[in-house]
C-alpha positions as CSV (number, residue, x, y, z in Angstrom):
1,X,2.2,6.2,-7.8
2,X,5.7,7.1,-8.9
3,X,9.3,6.8,-8.0
4,X,10.5,9.7,-6.0
5,X,13.1,11.1,-3.7
6,X,12.7,8.2,-1.2
7,X,13.9,5.7,-3.8
8,X,16.9,7.8,-4.6
9,X,17.8,8.1,-0.9
10,X,17.6,4.3,-0.5
11,X,19.7,3.8,-3.6
12,X,22.5,5.9,-2.0
13,X,21.9,4.4,1.5
14,X,22.3,0.8,0.4
15,X,24.8,1.4,-2.5
16,X,22.3,0.1,-5.0
17,X,23.1,0.3,-8.7
18,X,19.7,1.8,-9.6
19,X,16.8,3.4,-7.8
20,X,14.6,0.6,-6.5
21,X,10.9,0.2,-7.5
22,X,8.7,2.5,-5.3
23,X,5.1,3.4,-4.7
24,X,4.2,6.8,-3.4
25,X,0.9,8.1,-2.0
26,X,-0.5,10.9,0.0
27,X,-3.3,9.1,1.7
28,X,-2.9,11.4,4.7
29,X,-3.2,15.1,3.9
30,X,0.1,16.4,5.1
31,X,2.3,13.4,4.5
32,X,3.9,11.6,1.5
33,X,4.1,7.9,2.2
34,X,6.3,5.5,0.3
35,X,7.1,1.8,0.0
36,X,10.2,0.4,-1.7
37,X,11.6,-3.0,-2.5
38,X,15.4,-3.3,-2.0
39,X,17.6,-6.2,-3.0
40,X,21.2,-6.9,-3.8
41,X,22.4,-10.5,-4.2
42,X,26.0,-9.6,-4.7
43,X,26.8,-6.5,-2.5
44,X,30.3,-5.1,-1.9
45,X,31.2,-5.2,1.7
46,X,31.0,-1.7,3.2
47,X,29.1,0.4,5.7
48,X,25.8,1.8,4.4
49,X,25.6,5.5,3.8
50,X,23.7,7.9,6.1
51,X,20.1,8.8,5.2
52,X,19.2,12.5,5.5
53,X,18.2,13.2,9.1
54,X,14.5,13.8,9.5
55,X,11.7,13.2,12.0
56,X,10.5,10.0,10.3
57,X,10.8,6.2,10.6
58,X,11.6,3.4,8.3
59,X,9.6,0.2,8.8
60,X,11.3,-2.7,7.1
61,X,10.0,-6.2,6.4
62,X,12.8,-8.7,5.7
63,X,12.6,-11.4,3.2
64,X,16.1,-12.9,3.7
65,X,18.1,-13.8,6.8
66,X,21.1,-11.6,7.5
67,X,23.3,-13.2,10.2
68,X,25.4,-11.2,12.6
69,X,24.2,-7.8,11.3
70,X,26.3,-4.9,12.7
71,X,23.8,-2.1,13.4
72,X,25.0,1.5,13.8
73,X,23.3,4.6,15.3
74,X,24.7,8.1,15.6
75,X,28.1,7.1,14.2
76,X,28.8,4.0,16.3
77,X,28.0,0.3,16.4
78,X,25.2,-0.3,18.9
79,X,24.5,-4.0,18.5
80,X,25.2,-7.1,16.4
81,X,22.2,-9.3,15.8
82,X,20.8,-11.9,13.5
83,X,18.2,-10.4,11.1
84,X,15.4,-12.9,10.5
85,X,13.4,-13.3,7.3
86,X,9.7,-12.5,7.9
87,X,10.4,-10.1,10.8
88,X,9.7,-6.4,11.0
89,X,12.4,-3.9,12.0
90,X,12.0,-0.2,12.8
91,X,14.6,2.6,12.3
92,X,14.5,6.2,13.6
93,X,15.9,8.5,10.9
94,X,16.8,11.1,13.6
95,X,19.4,8.6,14.9
96,X,21.3,8.1,11.6
97,X,20.7,4.3,11.4
98,X,23.3,2.4,9.3
99,X,24.6,-1.1,9.1
100,X,27.5,-3.1,7.6
101,X,26.5,-4.5,4.3
102,X,28.5,-7.7,3.9
103,X,25.8,-10.3,2.8
104,X,23.0,-10.4,0.3
105,X,19.8,-8.7,1.4
106,X,16.2,-8.4,0.3
107,X,13.7,-6.1,2.1
108,X,10.7,-3.8,1.9
109,X,11.1,-0.3,3.4
110,X,8.1,1.9,4.3
111,X,8.8,5.6,4.9
112,X,6.6,7.0,7.6
113,X,7.2,10.7,8.4
114,X,6.1,12.3,11.7
115,X,3.4,14.2,10.0
116,X,1.7,10.9,9.0
117,X,1.6,9.8,12.7
118,X,0.4,13.2,13.8
119,X,-2.4,13.1,11.2
120,X,-3.4,9.6,12.3
121,X,-3.6,10.7,15.9
122,X,-5.6,13.8,15.0
123,X,-8.1,11.8,12.9
124,X,-8.5,9.4,15.8
125,X,-9.1,12.2,18.3
126,X,-6.2,10.9,20.3
127,X,-3.1,12.4,21.9
128,X,0.0,13.0,19.8
129,X,2.1,9.9,19.3
130,X,5.5,10.0,21.0
131,X,8.5,8.0,19.8
132,X,7.8,4.6,18.4
133,X,8.8,1.7,20.7
134,X,11.7,-0.3,19.2
135,X,15.3,-1.4,19.8
136,X,18.0,-1.4,17.2
137,X,18.5,-4.8,15.7
138,X,15.4,-6.3,17.4
139,X,12.8,-7.8,15.1
140,X,9.1,-8.1,15.6
141,X,6.9,-11.1,14.6
142,X,4.3,-8.8,13.0
143,X,1.7,-10.8,11.0
144,X,-0.1,-7.6,9.9
145,X,3.0,-6.1,8.3
146,X,3.8,-9.5,6.6
147,X,0.3,-9.6,5.0
148,X,0.5,-5.9,4.0
149,X,4.0,-6.4,2.7
150,X,3.0,-9.3,0.5
151,X,0.3,-7.1,-1.1
152,X,2.7,-4.3,-1.6
153,X,5.3,-6.6,-3.1
154,X,2.9,-7.8,-5.7
155,X,1.9,-4.1,-6.5
156,X,5.6,-3.1,-6.8
157,X,6.2,-5.9,-9.3
158,X,3.1,-5.2,-11.3
159,X,2.5,-1.4,-10.8
160,X,0.2,-1.1,-13.8
161,X,-2.3,-3.4,-12.1
162,X,-2.2,-1.5,-8.7
163,X,-4.8,1.3,-8.8
164,X,-4.2,4.4,-6.6
165,X,-7.2,3.7,-4.4
166,X,-5.6,0.4,-3.4
167,X,-2.2,1.9,-2.6
168,X,-3.9,4.7,-0.6
169,X,-6.0,2.2,1.4
170,X,-3.0,-0.1,2.1
171,X,-0.7,2.7,3.2
172,X,-3.4,4.1,5.5
173,X,-3.8,0.6,7.0
174,X,0.0,0.3,7.5
175,X,0.3,3.7,9.1
176,X,-2.6,3.0,11.5
177,X,-1.1,-0.4,12.4
178,X,2.3,1.1,13.2
179,X,0.8,4.0,15.1
180,X,-1.3,1.6,17.2
181,X,1.2,-1.3,17.7
182,X,4.5,0.7,18.2
183,X,3.2,4.2,19.0
184,X,0.5,3.3,21.5
185,X,-2.3,5.1,19.6
186,X,-5.7,4.7,21.3
187,X,-8.7,6.1,19.6
188,X,-10.7,8.5,21.8
189,X,-14.1,7.2,22.9
190,X,-16.7,8.5,20.5
191,X,-20.2,7.4,19.3
192,X,-20.2,4.9,16.5
193,X,-20.1,6.7,13.1
194,X,-22.6,5.8,10.5
195,X,-22.2,5.8,6.7
196,X,-22.3,8.6,4.2
197,X,-25.4,10.5,3.5
198,X,-27.3,9.3,0.4
199,X,-26.1,12.2,-1.7
200,X,-22.6,11.6,-0.6
201,X,-22.7,8.0,-1.6
202,X,-24.1,8.9,-5.0
203,X,-21.5,11.5,-5.6
204,X,-18.6,9.3,-4.4
205,X,-19.7,6.5,-6.6
206,X,-20.0,8.8,-9.6
207,X,-16.5,10.0,-9.0
208,X,-15.1,6.5,-8.8
209,X,-17.0,5.4,-11.9
210,X,-15.7,8.4,-13.8
211,X,-12.2,6.9,-13.7
212,X,-12.4,3.1,-13.9
213,X,-8.6,2.9,-14.1
214,X,-8.4,4.1,-10.4
215,X,-6.1,7.1,-10.9
216,X,-8.2,9.2,-8.6
217,X,-6.8,9.3,-5.0
218,X,-8.8,8.7,-1.8
219,X,-7.4,12.1,-0.6
220,X,-9.1,14.0,-3.5
221,X,-12.4,12.2,-3.1
222,X,-12.5,12.6,0.7
223,X,-11.6,16.3,0.4
224,X,-14.7,16.9,-1.7
225,X,-16.8,16.0,1.4
226,X,-14.4,17.8,3.8
227,X,-13.6,14.4,5.4
228,X,-10.4,12.8,6.4
229,X,-9.4,9.8,4.3
230,X,-9.9,7.4,7.2
231,X,-13.3,8.7,8.0
232,X,-14.4,8.7,4.3
233,X,-13.1,5.1,3.8
234,X,-14.8,3.8,6.9
235,X,-18.1,5.6,6.1
236,X,-18.0,4.5,2.4
237,X,-17.6,0.9,3.5
238,X,-20.5,1.2,6.0
239,X,-22.7,2.6,3.2
240,X,-21.7,0.2,0.4
241,X,-20.4,-2.9,2.1
242,X,-17.0,-2.5,0.4
243,X,-13.9,-0.3,0.7
244,X,-13.5,2.1,-2.2
245,X,-10.8,0.1,-4.1
246,X,-12.8,-3.1,-3.9
247,X,-16.0,-1.3,-4.9
248,X,-14.2,0.0,-8.0
249,X,-13.0,-3.5,-8.9
250,X,-16.7,-4.7,-8.8
251,X,-17.6,-1.8,-11.1
252,X,-14.9,-2.9,-13.5
253,X,-16.2,-6.4,-13.5
254,X,-19.8,-5.2,-14.1
255,X,-18.6,-3.0,-17.0
256,X,-16.7,-6.0,-18.4
257,X,-19.9,-8.2,-18.3
258,X,-21.8,-5.6,-20.2
259,X,-19.0,-5.3,-22.8
260,X,-18.8,-9.1,-23.1
261,X,-22.3,-9.3,-24.4
262,X,-21.0,-7.5,-27.5
263,X,-19.5,-10.4,-29.5
264,X,-17.3,-8.4,-31.7
265,X,-15.0,-7.2,-28.9
266,X,-12.0,-9.3,-27.9
267,X,-11.3,-10.0,-24.2
268,X,-8.1,-7.9,-24.5
269,X,-10.2,-5.0,-25.8
270,X,-12.8,-5.5,-23.0
271,X,-10.0,-5.5,-20.4
272,X,-8.7,-2.1,-21.4
273,X,-12.1,-0.6,-21.9
274,X,-13.2,-1.8,-18.4
275,X,-10.2,-0.2,-16.7
276,X,-7.9,-3.2,-16.3
277,X,-4.2,-3.0,-17.0
278,X,-4.3,-5.9,-19.5
279,X,-6.1,-9.2,-20.3
280,X,-4.1,-11.1,-17.6
281,X,-5.1,-8.6,-14.9
282,X,-8.7,-8.7,-16.1
283,X,-8.8,-12.6,-16.0
284,X,-7.4,-12.7,-12.4
285,X,-9.7,-10.1,-11.0
286,X,-12.8,-11.4,-12.8
287,X,-12.1,-15.0,-11.8
288,X,-11.6,-14.0,-8.2
289,X,-14.9,-11.9,-8.0
290,X,-17.2,-14.1,-10.2
291,X,-15.7,-17.5,-9.6
292,X,-15.2,-18.4,-13.3
293,X,-13.0,-17.0,-16.1
294,X,-14.2,-14.2,-18.4
295,X,-14.2,-16.6,-21.4
296,X,-16.3,-19.2,-19.6
297,X,-18.7,-16.5,-18.3
298,X,-19.1,-15.1,-21.8
299,X,-19.8,-18.5,-23.3
300,X,-22.4,-19.2,-20.6
301,X,-24.0,-15.8,-21.1
302,X,-24.2,-16.1,-24.8
303,X,-25.5,-19.6,-24.6
304,X,-28.3,-18.3,-22.3
305,X,-29.1,-15.6,-24.9
306,X,-29.2,-18.1,-27.7
307,X,-31.6,-20.4,-25.9
308,X,-34.0,-17.4,-25.4
309,X,-34.1,-16.7,-29.1
């Protein structure tokens, strides 16, 4: 996860003062995918800059209404429309999309290159996806993008708590959803695939456990078995009952439980040792998985030990 060229392009595109927070992943082998939060509460009125032309799309989730937005493509105004908070909008970077910035704005932008859509179709055994279906200035009430966007927004604001496996998984889900909903992707008929072989499960779990902080990417793990990321993720879930990033969180929690039995360690020390970003991150994840806070669990566990002695 890192800021990259996409953040700099959006900085120029929207006349932002600084490069916006960005998460970058390569959850598909030939494509770099990115998500960026953009916001300006006091913009100067002017036309946005052009983004470099490329065979790629922007998918944008809006968090703020933007009335009477003047949308441009290929050097001319094509429509004026009211942008709605909570709606999803698509932009084709081959068409030089621009708009007049004359009001405050707040959005997420996902960068989806053509190679990502091609990879998604290839992994599904489907035909190559054509142009995505959209109209300039027309929003979509897309519940899936809203839910994914909320997760990405939290990760962008607390990047130290968002492990790479989670970002890979979410970007893969976003790409698959866009390809299906706006690109007409239909998976070719095929027999249901089972899980990983026993040796593959063992090896994959060992690889995940070797880096509790989640810096290892899904792409690298899947490549070790010569599988696509989507196939590996699906098969891993069949075999373990959990997607890789959630399985890793459970391992962190189990490691923390073992460490909490050592009374001399503070919760802050346990959090870092178990792969969490900090004690606050540890408390939120542990409480969500176990149902009680780490401190309460430790007191109950130590009380049980004391009663046995």
